[in-house]
C-alpha positions in Angstrom: -0.2 -0.1 0.2 2.6 2.4 1.1 4.6 1.8 -2.7 1.1 2.3 -4.0 1.0 5.8 -2.4 4.3 6.8 -3.3 4.2 6.0 -7.0 0.6 7.5 -7.2 1.9 10.7 -5.4 4.8 11.2 -7.5 2.6 10.6 -10.7 0.1 13.0 -9.4 2.5 15.6 -8.9 3.9 15.1 -12.0 0.7 15.9 -13.5 -0.5 18.9 -11.3 3.1 20.4 -12.6 2.4 20.1 -15.7 -1.1 21.5 -15.6 0.4 24.3 -13.6 3.3 25.0 -16.1 0.2 24.6 -19.2 -1.8 27.3 -17.2 0.9 30.0 -17.1 0.4 30.2 -20.7 -3.1 31.0 -20.7 -4.6 34.5 -19.4 -5.0 34.6 -15.5 -7.0 37.6 -15.0 -8.7 38.1 -11.8 -11.2 36.7 -9.7 -13.4 39.3 -11.0 -12.8 38.4 -14.3 -11.1 35.2 -14.7 -9.0 34.3 -17.8 -9.0 30.6 -19.0 -6.0 29.8 -16.8 -7.5 30.8 -13.6 -9.1 27.3 -13.1 -6.4 25.3 -14.1 -4.0 27.4 -12.0 -5.9 26.8 -8.9 -6.8 23.5 -9.1 -2.9 22.5 -10.6 -1.8 24.4 -6.7 -4.4 21.9 -4.9 -3.0 18.8 -7.0 0.4 19.8 -6.5 -0.5 20.6 -2.4 -2.3 17.0 -2.3 0.4 14.6 -3.9 3.1 16.3 -2.0 1.4 15.7 1.2 0.5 12.1 0.2 4.2 11.5 -1.1 5.7 12.7 2.3 3.3 11.1 4.5 4.4 7.7 2.2 8.0 8.2 2.5 8.1 9.3 5.9 5.5 7.0 7.5 6.9 4.0 9.7 6.4 0.6 8.4 6.3 -1.2 11.9 2.4 -2.3 12.1 0.8 -4.6 9.8 -0.5 -3.4 7.1 -4.6 -3.9 6.8 -5.9 -5.8 4.1 -6.5 -3.8 0.9 -10.3 -3.4 0.2 -11.4 -4.7 -3.2 -12.1 -2.4 -5.6 -15.6 -3.0 -5.9 -16.7 -3.3 -2.4 -20.8 -3.8 -3.0 -21.6 -7.0 -5.1 -23.7 -4.9 -8.1 -21.1 -1.8 -8.2 -20.0 -3.1 -11.7 -23.2 -3.2 -13.1 -24.6 0.1 -11.8 -21.1 2.1 -13.0 -22.0 0.6 -16.8 -26.0 1.6 -16.4 -24.7 5.4 -15.2 -22.3 5.4 -18.0 -25.2 4.3 -20.3 -27.4 6.7 -19.1 -24.7 9.4 -19.8 -24.6 8.2 -23.4 -28.3 8.0 -23.8 -28.7 11.5 -22.2 -26.0 12.8 -24.7 -28.0 11.3 -27.6 -31.4 12.4 -26.6 -30.9 15.9 -26.0 -30.5 16.9 -29.2 -33.7 15.0 -30.4 -36.4 16.0 -27.5 -34.9 18.9 -25.7 -32.3 19.9 -22.6 -35.5 20.0 -20.2 -37.0 16.7 -21.0 -33.8 14.9 -21.8 -32.6 16.0 -18.4 -35.8 14.9 -16.4 -35.4 11.8 -18.2 -31.8 11.1 -17.1 -32.4 12.2 -13.5 -35.3 10.1 -13.6 -33.5 7.0 -14.8 -30.6 7.7 -12.1 -32.9 7.9 -9.1 -35.3 5.2 -10.1 -33.2 2.4 -11.4 -29.9 3.1 -9.8 -31.0 5.1 -6.9 -33.6 2.3 -6.0 -36.2 4.9 -5.1 -40.3 4.6 -5.7 -41.4 5.7 -8.7 -43.4 8.9 -6.9 -40.3 10.1 -5.1 -38.4 9.6 -8.5 -41.3 11.5 -11.0 -40.9 14.1 -8.5 -37.4 14.7 -8.2 -36.8 14.5 -11.8 -39.7 16.9 -12.8 -38.3 19.1 -9.9 -34.4 18.9 -11.4 -35.6 19.4 -15.0 -37.5 22.4 -14.1 -35.1 24.4 -12.0 -32.4 23.3 -14.5 -34.3 24.7 -17.3 -34.8 28.1 -15.7 -31.3 28.4 -13.9 -29.5 27.7 -17.1 -32.0 29.0 -20.2 -34.0 31.6 -18.6 -31.8 33.1 -15.8 -28.6 32.8 -17.1 -29.7 32.7 -20.8 -27.4 29.8 -22.0 -28.5 28.5 -25.3 -29.3 25.1 -25.5 -29.4 23.0 -28.7 -32.7 23.4 -30.3 -34.7 20.0 -30.6 -35.5 18.1 -33.9 -38.9 17.3 -32.5 -40.4 20.1 -30.9 -43.7 19.2 -29.4 
């Protein structure tokens, strides 16, 4: 386990450093008017700091205690199936979006996630998906005025 922490810490430190250097080539701006490099700069600084802590902790920890057994990658029995269903839902959402529009496809996607992956009842799933679709619609299209793709099927 300690060797995996060392390897992943060094790898993430290198990735963070590469992103940090690349973000300096973009305009940083300020917090009021952020440029394209501000978010990658902040994210890379956080990644460098956390990976440095992980690497130092892995190298400086004492190996005196017996190592705890490594937990399985998928601790739950149906986890791989749920991950594949979640990915299939995302792909379905991507292809349904231009056909029926933003709000209906968002509602269907949230219904799928809550009902089939979350295991909630139909009443709670339908209510949550309708509320989420309406809030997302008003947030992005009405309040922020972000243009969404026009659907092929107009109702």
